[in-house]
N, C-alpha and C positions, 0 to 999 in steps of 0.2 A: 858916668856910672849912676844908674837910677837907684835911688834909695827909697824904700817903702816901709810902712809900719807893719809890724808883726807882733805875735805873742809868743812868749818863751817860758818853758817849764824846765827847771834845772834837774828835776828828778829826785831832789833831796827833800824838798818841801812841796806842799800843795799849792803854793803861791803862783799866780800867773803874772808875768812881768811884761810890760810893753817894751818893745825893742825896735830897732831898725835893722833892715837887711839890705845888702847890696851884693850884686853879682860882679865879681872881679876875676876875669880870666877863668881859671879852673877852681876858683874858691868862692865860697859864700861867706860874707863877712857879716857878723852879728854885732851890732853896737847898742849902746844904751844900758849895758849891764854895769852894776856897781863893781863887779869883779874885773871889769875891763873887757876889751873886745875879744870875741871868739871867732875863730876861722874854721870853717868846715870844708874840707876838700869835696868837690863835686863827686869824685869817684867813691867817697865813703857814704854818700847820702842814700837813704832808703825811704820809701813811702809807707806810712802807717795804713792808709787806705788807697785803693786805686784812684788816681786823679780823675776828677769829674769837673767840667767847666761850671762855674758858678758856686762851687762848694770850696771852702778854704782848704788849701793844700797842707797836709800834716806830714812833717818830715822827722826822721831820726837820723843818727849818724853813728857809724860803727866805731869811729874814734872818740865819740862822746856818747856812749850808749844809754846813759840814764836820761839825757836831755831830750826834749821835744820842741819843735818849732812849728807854729801855725801861721801860714801866710794867706791872708784873706784877699790880697790883690790879685785879680785874675790875670791881668796882662803880665805882671811880674812872674806869676806861676807859669804862664805859657812860655816866657823867655827862659825860665829856669829849666823847664822840661826839654826845650830845644837844646840847651847847653849840656844837659845831662840826660840823654835819651834812654838810659837804662831805667829811669824812673817811670817811663811811659808804660801803660798796659800793653799787652801783646808780646810778640816774639822780638827779642833782640839778642845780640851775641851773648850777653851775660846770662839772660834767662835760658837761652838754648843750652849753654854750657852747664848751668845749674840743673836743668831738666835731665840731661844725659848723665850727669853725675849721680843724681838721685835714682834714675832708672837703673844705672849700672850697679848701684849699691843694693837695690831692693828686689830686682827681678831675679829669681832663681828657679826658672821653670814656669812658664805662663800659666798653665792649668792648675798646677799645685799651688803656686803663689796666690792666684786669684781666690782659690778655695780657702786657703789659710787666712787671707786678709778678711774675707767676708765673715768667717767664723770667729777669728781671734782678734781682729783689729778694726772693728767698724769705726772707732773714733779716729784712727789714723786716716781712714778713707774719708771721713767727714771733713777733714781739713784740706783735702785735695780736690773736693768737688768744686768745679768752676763757679764763680759768683753768679753767672747767668743761669746756670742750672739751679742753684739754690733759690734764686728769685722765682724761677718758674715753678719749682716744687712748692715753695711757700704760698704762691698765689693759688695753686690748685688745692692744696691741703686746707688752706684757710677757707676757701669757698666751700669745701666739703664739711668742715667742722661747724661753720657758721651759717649754713644754708637756712634761709628763712628768717634769720635774725636781722634786726635793724641796726645799722651803724649810727651811733649817736653823733650828731654834728651841730649841736647848738653853738653858735659862733663864740659866745662868751666862754662856754665850757671848753671849746677847742683851744682858745687862747690861753686859758688857765692850764690845760693839759700840756701845751707847748712850753709854758713857763716852768712847769714841773720837770719836764724832761731836760730843758736847758739848765735848770738848777742842778740836776744830777750830773751834767757834763762838767760842771765847775771842778777844777782840780783833777779831772780825769781825762787827760788828752788822748789816752790810748783806748777809750771805749770804742767798741765796734759800732758801725752804723746800725741804727735800729729805728723802728717806727712803732708807735703805740696807737691802737684803735680801741675805742670803747663800744661794746655791743650791749644792746638791751636784752637781758636774759634773766630768768628767775632763779638762777643758781649763783652761788658765790664761787667764782673761779677766775683764774688768769692762767695763760699758758703762752709758751714761746714756740714758734714754728720756724722752719728753715727760712733763710734769707733775712734774718734779723727782725722778724715780725713778732710783736707782742700783742696779744688780745686780752683785754680786761672786761669782765662783765660788770654792768652798772650795779648789780646787786652787791658786788664786792665793795664798791665805793660807798654804797649806802650802809654797809656793815662797818665801815671804818669810822673812827671818831676823829681822826686827825689826818692831815695830808701826809704826815711822816709815815703813817701806816701804809698808805697807798704807795708812797715812794719806796718804802721797804719791799713791798710785793713786786713792784716794777724792777727794782734792783735785783731781786732774787731771780726773776725771769730773765733779766739781762745777763745774769751769771750763766744761765742755760744757753743763751745766745752766744756768749763769748767762748764757751767751751764746746759749742756745736753739739750739744746733747740731743737736740731733736733730729739733726741730720744722722747722728749715729744710731738713734732709735729707729729711724726710718729704714736704714740699711739692715738693721737686725730684723725688723718686722717684715719688710717687704722683699729684700733681696736685690741683687744687682739688676736683674732683668726688669723688674717693675720700676726701679730707680731710673734706668735708662729710658724706659717708655714714658715716664712722667716728664723727664727732662727734655725729651725730644718732641713733646706735644702730642704723643700718641694716645692710646686708650688708657693710660695709667690712671687718670683721674677717676674714670668710672670703676676701674678695678679697685682702687683705693676705697671708694665709697661703698663697695660691696664686701669689703673685708670684714669678717666678724670681729676681728681683733684690732680694728683701726685705732682705738683709744690707747693701745699699748705704746703708740708713738709718744704719748704724753706721760706714761707711767715710767718714771725714772728710777734707777736703782738708788739705794740709800747713799752710796758713795757719791753719785751724781747730785743728789739733793744737798748733801753736805758741802760738796764743791761749790754749788750755786749759793749756798748760805755764806760760805767764806768769801766768795767773790762779791756778794751783795754787801757784806760788812765792810770790805775794803772800799768799794765804790762809795758807800754812804759816808764813811769816815773821811775819805779824801775830799768829799764835797761838803764837809762839816754839817752833815745831816745826821740827826740822832738815830742810831741803829735800833734803839729801844722801841721805836715805832713798829719795826718788823717783828720784834719779840712780842709786843703787846697784841699784834694782830694774830700771830701764831697761837698765842695763849687763848685768845678769844675763840678761834676756830676749834682748837682742841677741846675747849670747854663745851662748845656747841655740839661737838661730836657725841658727847654723852647725854645730850638732851633727849628726853623720852618722847617729845612731840614729833610725830612722823613728818608733819609738814615742814618743821624746821630742819629735820634731818635730811629730807629730800633736797632742800635748798643747799645744804653743804656737802652732799655726797660727792659732787664733782671735785671739790677742793680736796677732800680727804682721800679720794681714790687716786687722784693724779699727783698729790703732794703729801703722802703720808707723813704725819708729824710724830716725832719722838721727843721724850723729855730731854735727852742729851743734846738734840739739835737745838731746842729752844734755849737750854742753859748755856750753849756755846756762844750765843749772841751777847756781846758785852757793850757797856756804855761807851760813848765817844770820849776819847782822851782829849779834852779841850771843850771849848764853848760852842755848842751847836747854833746854827743859824736857821731861821724859819724856812720851810720849803715854799709855802705860799702865804700870801696875805689872807686875812679873813674874808675879804671880798672875793678873791680868786678861789678860795676853798668852797664858798657857796656856789660860785659859777661852775666849778668842777662837779659838784654834787648834782647840779641841775643840767648836766651836759646832754641828758636824754630827754629833757623837757621840750 
């Protein structure tokens, strides 16, 4: 019986605990916990993300719903997937049964149902778009939005950016997969796109006084990612036909670029912005990052909004138009209950600010 190292979250605290895991028949045995050994039936296991070779396997268990297990050992993960084939991506008996159960419960007339879903439930559709489609959509839309912009790739800055995102994953085992790119642009803005893409303009980093402010903005955009807000907005703005065209590699990309209202994909409702704020505060708190960084940055942007200088206002227009701020949204951000830990070292913060140099 092979025994490998893993990481365990009990769901009650943000603490990450080193454990051992072993595959024994139809059970997964978790050892090294102060509360004693835990046994997870293979039939009760579920994956947090689709399994990808080379990326730690993140598991949950229906009989232990709050807990999460992260298995970095690729060979053990492969053996586990062989023993529990329902965890593999693609079709299997359990997924086929679930698909037909959902289909039977949701379809009540194909034409009428499709119309109602597009009009009344774009968010529900956003959560059933296949990951491959979301990735293709994100690639095309990101290219459209950032056409002509330079991607910042200073090695020291990229290393600092990676440390910032890894710092945010601490205490957050259920974060969705996401990537952050820094673009050189003369406007203060950041936005989330389909497929877990987050784009941040270097002018935003230049406007921040601390890495906690940048982490707060990234956490806010991550809230949009987790709630599939950009996918839902795309469905609202473009409709199913364009969505299918984009996803299939058709002419959707050029159509999207020609749409007069393309930026509506980034203009979220007040409810969506508040949902992203709440998600950001939870992410930051669980990672022991001070949420007041996000509050200070929002206050700074709101103050700049009233600046009379047209040059400054031009620089912040994008942030204001795509993330309209309100006093109650800012007031809702509360201090961390506990002792915060730094996001980046002083050296890394300097490197991040120079990522476009």
